C-alpha positions in Angstrom: 153.1 43.3 36.7 154.6 39.9 37.3 158.0 39.0 35.8 159.4 35.5 35.3 163.0 34.9 34.4 164.3 31.5 33.3 167.7 30.6 32.0 168.4 27.4 30.1 171.7 26.1 28.9 171.6 24.1 25.6 174.5 22.3 24.0 173.7 23.5 20.4 174.6 26.6 18.3 172.4 29.6 19.0 171.1 29.6 15.4 169.5 26.1 16.0 168.1 27.1 19.4 166.8 30.4 18.0 165.0 28.7 15.1 163.6 26.0 17.3 162.3 28.6 19.8 160.2 30.2 17.1 159.1 26.9 15.5 155.3 26.4 16.0 155.7 22.6 15.7 158.3 22.5 18.5 156.0 24.6 20.7 153.1 22.3 20.0 155.2 19.3 21.1 156.2 21.1 24.3 152.6 22.2 25.1 150.9 18.8 24.5 149.9 18.6 28.2 147.5 21.6 27.7 146.3 20.2 24.4 147.5 23.4 22.7 146.9 23.9 19.0 147.8 26.7 16.6 144.5 27.7 15.1 145.1 30.8 13.0 148.0 32.8 11.6 151.2 30.9 11.3 150.2 27.4 12.3 153.3 25.4 11.4 157.0 26.0 10.8 158.9 29.2 11.8 157.2 32.4 12.8 158.9 35.6 11.8 158.8 39.3 12.6 155.3 40.9 12.5 153.6 37.5 12.0 150.9 36.2 14.4 149.7 32.9 15.8 146.6 32.2 17.7 146.9 29.4 20.3 144.0 27.4 21.8 144.7 25.3 24.8 143.3 24.0 28.0 144.5 25.8 31.2 142.8 25.5 34.6 140.1 23.3 33.0 139.1 25.9 30.4 139.8 26.2 26.7 141.5 29.6 26.2 142.7 31.4 23.1 145.8 33.7 23.0 146.9 35.6 19.9 150.6 36.7 19.8 152.5 38.8 17.4 156.3 38.8 16.9 157.0 42.5 17.6 160.8 42.4 17.5 163.5 40.1 16.1 167.2 40.4 15.8 168.6 37.2 14.2 170.0 35.1 16.2 170.1 37.0 19.4 166.6 38.1 20.4 162.9 38.1 19.6 159.7 39.2 21.4 156.2 37.9 21.2 153.4 40.0 22.6 149.7 39.3 23.2 147.3 40.9 20.8 144.2 39.3 22.3 143.6 36.9 25.1 142.8 36.7 28.8 145.7 38.8 30.2 145.7 42.5 30.6 149.2 42.5 29.0 151.7 39.7 28.1 155.2 40.2 26.7 157.7 37.3 26.3 161.3 38.3 25.5 163.7 35.6 24.3 167.5 36.2 24.5 170.2 33.9 23.1 174.0 34.0 23.8 176.7 31.5 22.8 179.3 30.7 25.4 181.7 27.7 25.7 180.1 25.8 22.8 176.6 26.1 24.2 173.7 28.5 24.0 172.4 30.3 27.0 168.7 31.0 26.4 167.0 33.5 28.7 163.3 34.0 28.9 161.8 37.1 30.4 158.0 36.9 30.6 156.1 39.9 31.9 152.3 39.9 32.3 149.5 41.6 34.0 146.3 39.9 35.1 142.8 41.5 34.8 140.2 41.7 37.5 142.1 43.9 40.0 142.8 42.3 43.4 141.1 39.0 42.4 143.4 38.7 39.4 146.5 39.4 41.5 145.4 36.8 44.1 144.9 34.2 41.4 148.4 35.1 40.0 150.0 34.7 43.4 148.2 31.5 44.3 148.2 29.7 40.9 149.1 31.5 37.7 152.8 32.4 38.2 153.6 28.8 39.2 151.6 27.5 36.2 153.4 29.7 33.7 156.8 28.9 35.2 156.1 25.2 34.9 154.8 25.7 31.3 158.1 27.5 30.4 160.2 24.8 32.1 158.4 22.1 30.1 158.8 24.1 26.9 162.5 24.6 27.5 163.0 21.0 28.3 161.6 19.9 25.0 163.4 22.8 23.2 166.7 21.6 24.7 166.1 18.0 23.7 165.1 18.9 20.1 168.1 21.4 19.7 170.7 19.0 21.1 169.4 16.2 18.9 169.5 18.5 15.9 173.1 19.5 16.7 
């Protein structure tokens, strides 16, 4: 299993950051490089506990779909999205929010497993982990811009 941790400081109240983090439209804005679209489930606005969204986007030259469900939510501190169907063996993304010194500290913990045994692990080491880290960095950059503008 691979784990990615990313911490982002945002000059906005955690309620704003929390809501923007689960806003499908903000995600679409941050994932424009992969031409990602929400195709079923919640396709616009805020996603809530036990709701699903299916994404379709272009990664590594292929159009892929990924269905996630919000499996835990504690307003405005924490939520989890987990893959229900897609190309990963498993995929769990935890989102943590803390307020400190008039800013929100947002922490992402992404854990996933690749299929295809040693070939999947090799692909992860060579390409996938870096790709997902960059994807999260871009997502959080847009999330920071939107949240600080909303503040």
